VMD Tcl script that draws the C-alpha trace (Angstrom):
set ca {
  {6.57 -8.67 12.75}
  {4.78 -6.08 14.88}
  {0.99 -5.85 14.80}
  {-0.35 -2.43 15.80}
  {-4.08 -2.11 16.40}
  {-6.32 0.62 17.86}
  {-3.38 2.99 18.03}
  {-2.31 6.10 16.10}
  {1.37 6.85 15.60}
  {2.66 10.44 15.29}
  {5.78 10.01 13.16}
  {8.99 12.00 13.22}
  {12.14 11.07 11.29}
  {12.11 7.30 11.68}
  {11.48 4.04 9.89}
  {8.65 1.53 10.17}
  {9.15 -1.96 8.75}
  {6.98 -5.10 8.64}
  {3.94 -3.77 10.51}
  {0.19 -4.32 10.26}
  {-2.09 -1.30 10.72}
  {-5.59 -2.80 10.93}
  {-8.91 -1.43 12.18}
  {-7.57 1.83 13.61}
  {-9.54 5.08 13.80}
  {-8.94 8.77 14.48}
  {-11.33 11.63 15.07}
  {-9.70 13.79 12.42}
  {-6.53 12.93 10.50}
  {-4.62 9.72 9.83}
  {-6.61 6.69 10.96}
  {-3.40 4.69 11.36}
  {-0.58 7.24 11.02}
  {-0.42 11.03 11.03}
  {2.87 12.32 9.57}
  {3.79 15.87 10.51}
  {6.75 17.75 8.97}
  {8.83 14.61 8.57}
  {9.94 11.99 6.10}
  {9.82 8.47 7.56}
  {10.43 5.37 5.44}
  {7.62 2.83 5.72}
  {8.40 -0.60 4.28}
  {6.52 -3.91 3.97}
  {3.45 -2.64 5.84}
  {-0.27 -3.20 5.34}
  {-3.03 -0.69 6.03}
  {-6.50 -2.22 6.05}
  {-9.87 -1.19 7.48}
  {-8.74 2.11 9.01}
  {-10.97 5.19 9.44}
  {-10.50 8.98 9.75}
  {-11.95 12.21 8.34}
  {-8.72 12.87 6.38}
  {-6.45 10.05 5.30}
  {-8.20 6.84 6.29}
  {-4.81 5.16 6.67}
  {-2.24 7.98 6.47}
  {-2.43 11.76 6.55}
  {0.69 13.67 5.43}
  {0.80 17.36 6.28}
  {3.12 20.33 6.84}
  {5.86 19.50 4.33}
  {6.09 15.75 4.89}
  {7.75 13.50 2.32}
  {7.46 9.90 3.50}
  {8.74 7.02 1.38}
  {6.29 4.11 1.19}
  {7.99 0.98 -0.13}
  {6.17 -2.32 -0.73}
  {3.12 -1.23 1.24}
  {-0.49 -2.35 0.71}
  {-3.61 -0.25 1.34}
  {-7.13 -1.69 1.17}
  {-10.50 -1.12 2.80}
  {-9.69 2.26 4.38}
  {-12.30 5.02 4.66}
  {-12.23 8.82 4.98}
  {-14.02 11.91 3.74}
  {-10.84 12.91 1.85}
  {-8.14 10.43 0.93}
  {-9.63 7.03 1.61}
  {-6.12 5.58 1.81}
  {-3.80 8.62 1.90}
  {-4.35 12.38 2.20}
  {-1.73 15.04 1.50}
  {-1.57 18.69 2.56}
  {1.60 20.53 1.50}
  {3.27 17.13 1.26}
  {4.86 14.92 -1.39}
  {5.09 11.22 -0.51}
  {6.82 8.68 -2.74}
  {5.17 5.33 -3.44}
  {7.34 2.46 -4.69}
  {6.28 -1.17 -5.26}
  {3.02 -0.23 -3.54}
  {-0.60 -1.32 -4.02}
  {-3.59 0.90 -3.18}
  {-6.90 -0.79 -3.96}
  {-10.59 -0.56 -3.03}
  {-10.56 2.22 -0.47}
  {-13.33 4.81 -0.09}
  {-13.67 8.59 0.13}
  {-17.09 9.90 1.20}
  {-18.62 6.53 0.37}
  {-17.19 6.42 -3.18}
  {-14.57 3.82 -4.16}
  {-14.11 4.92 -7.79}
  {-12.70 8.44 -7.29}
  {-9.04 9.42 -7.23}
  {-9.57 10.63 -3.67}
  {-10.62 7.13 -2.67}
  {-6.96 6.23 -3.14}
  {-4.96 9.45 -2.75}
  {-6.15 12.97 -1.99}
  {-4.03 16.02 -2.81}
  {-5.33 19.20 -1.19}
  {-3.05 21.77 -2.83}
  {-1.56 22.07 -6.32}
  {1.93 21.84 -4.85}
  {1.14 18.40 -3.40}
  {3.09 16.20 -5.82}
  {3.22 12.51 -4.90}
  {5.73 10.43 -6.83}
  {5.03 6.91 -8.06}
  {7.35 4.08 -9.08}
  {6.39 0.48 -9.90}
  {3.05 0.91 -8.17}
  {-0.56 -0.13 -8.81}
  {-3.12 2.39 -7.59}
  {-6.88 2.20 -8.07}
  {-8.50 5.00 -10.09}
  {-5.15 6.24 -11.44}
  {-4.03 5.13 -14.91}
  {-0.45 4.23 -15.71}
  {-0.07 7.53 -17.57}
  {-1.41 9.44 -14.57}
  {1.19 7.87 -12.31}
  {4.07 7.99 -14.77}
  {3.59 11.75 -15.08}
  {5.39 11.99 -11.72}
  {7.30 8.71 -11.74}
  {7.89 5.64 -13.91}
  {7.18 1.96 -14.52}
  {3.73 2.03 -12.94}
  {0.73 -0.19 -13.74}
  {-2.81 0.14 -15.01}
  {-5.39 -0.16 -12.20}
  {-6.01 -3.90 -12.48}
  {-7.41 -6.00 -9.62}
  {-4.38 -7.21 -7.61}
  {-6.29 -10.34 -6.53}
  {-5.94 -10.23 -2.77}
  {-6.88 -13.37 -0.85}
  {-9.58 -11.50 1.11}
  {-10.59 -7.84 0.98}
  {-12.66 -6.00 3.58}
  {-15.54 -3.65 2.79}
  {-14.29 -0.07 3.32}
  {-17.78 1.05 4.30}
  {-17.41 -1.06 7.46}
  {-14.21 0.64 8.65}
  {-12.86 0.43 11.28}
  {-12.78 -3.28 10.61}
  {-10.45 -6.26 10.37}
  {-10.46 -9.81 9.05}
  {-8.89 -9.44 5.60}
  {-5.88 -11.10 3.99}
  {-3.74 -8.98 1.65}
  {-1.56 -11.76 0.31}
  {-1.64 -12.12 -3.48}
  {-3.39 -14.94 -5.32}
  {-2.11 -16.76 -8.37}
  {-2.48 -14.63 -11.49}
  {-2.09 -11.30 -9.69}
  {-0.52 -8.57 -11.86}
  {1.47 -7.58 -8.77}
  {3.49 -10.82 -8.73}
  {7.12 -10.46 -9.79}
  {6.48 -6.87 -10.91}
  {8.49 -4.63 -8.61}
  {11.89 -2.98 -8.47}
  {14.37 -5.13 -6.53}
  {16.69 -2.20 -5.87}
  {14.05 -0.22 -3.98}
  {13.76 -2.62 -1.04}
  {16.75 -3.76 1.00}
  {14.85 -5.82 3.59}
  {15.53 -9.56 3.75}
  {12.02 -10.71 4.69}
  {8.45 -9.65 3.95}
  {5.65 -8.95 6.42}
  {5.06 -12.67 6.95}
  {8.73 -13.44 7.52}
  {9.26 -15.04 4.12}
  {12.31 -14.28 1.97}
  {11.56 -10.91 0.41}
  {12.46 -11.79 -3.19}
  {11.18 -15.02 -4.77}
  {11.39 -15.99 -8.44}
  {14.12 -13.37 -9.04}
  {11.81 -10.32 -8.94}
  {10.15 -8.70 -5.94}
  {6.34 -8.60 -5.74}
  {4.35 -5.43 -5.20}
  {2.89 -4.96 -1.74}
  {3.85 -6.16 1.72}
  {3.76 -9.91 1.08}
  {6.02 -11.95 -1.16}
  {4.41 -14.90 -2.90}
  {5.88 -18.31 -2.05}
  {4.21 -20.05 -4.99}
  {6.66 -22.35 -6.74}
  {6.28 -22.79 -10.48}
  {6.76 -26.41 -11.58}
  {7.25 -27.45 -15.19}
  {4.84 -30.01 -16.61}
  {7.60 -32.58 -17.05}
  {8.32 -32.45 -13.33}
  {4.68 -33.23 -12.50}
  {4.83 -36.29 -14.77}
  {8.12 -37.44 -13.34}
  {9.82 -37.08 -16.73}
  {12.96 -35.34 -15.51}
  {15.43 -34.34 -18.23}
}
mol new
graphics top color blue
foreach p $ca { graphics top sphere $p radius 0.5 }
foreach p [lrange $ca 0 end-1] q [lrange $ca 1 end] { graphics top cylinder $p $q radius 0.2 }
display resetview
């Protein structure tokens, strides 16, 4: 996979797959990515510890409609849109996790996750878990979303320290994001770590696929049927 650090990307019509955006910063918009009048597909990517005034990780503006598939956002910081900010734009989030980001020093506001500047900004959500947005909030412009329950990352970073690095956004045992996604939404063969993208028959939410193997009790005892 490609690790991109200390670098902003101005996106046109393109695709980004299996990338880490960690510890980036911008003076104004899009700490990691600024998307202008375009609709890229971003798949199996993590955004952690990024900083900007608008859109700590991503700022969408001027009629942009990116598709974010199996992405993970955590620890990003901005005045508006701790993780993602939208201006005249309508991104689609699928199999995505947005958790513990901060807008103006607050982690519990909707803007800490996603900021919509205008009433015509209409993000769409499918099979996603987003902090500070209830399932009913998300399903109003999508379907099959989740209540904002801790996804149990291995190691989060403090968004107040952005730009920062050092986290681990893999999922721990018991995460509600395990085996909870839509298989048909992601056609990649491997996750961000290079592991087979679908394990245990159903894709996980976020950029990493769990490789935990469930073993029946009889197998542990050696009592094979």
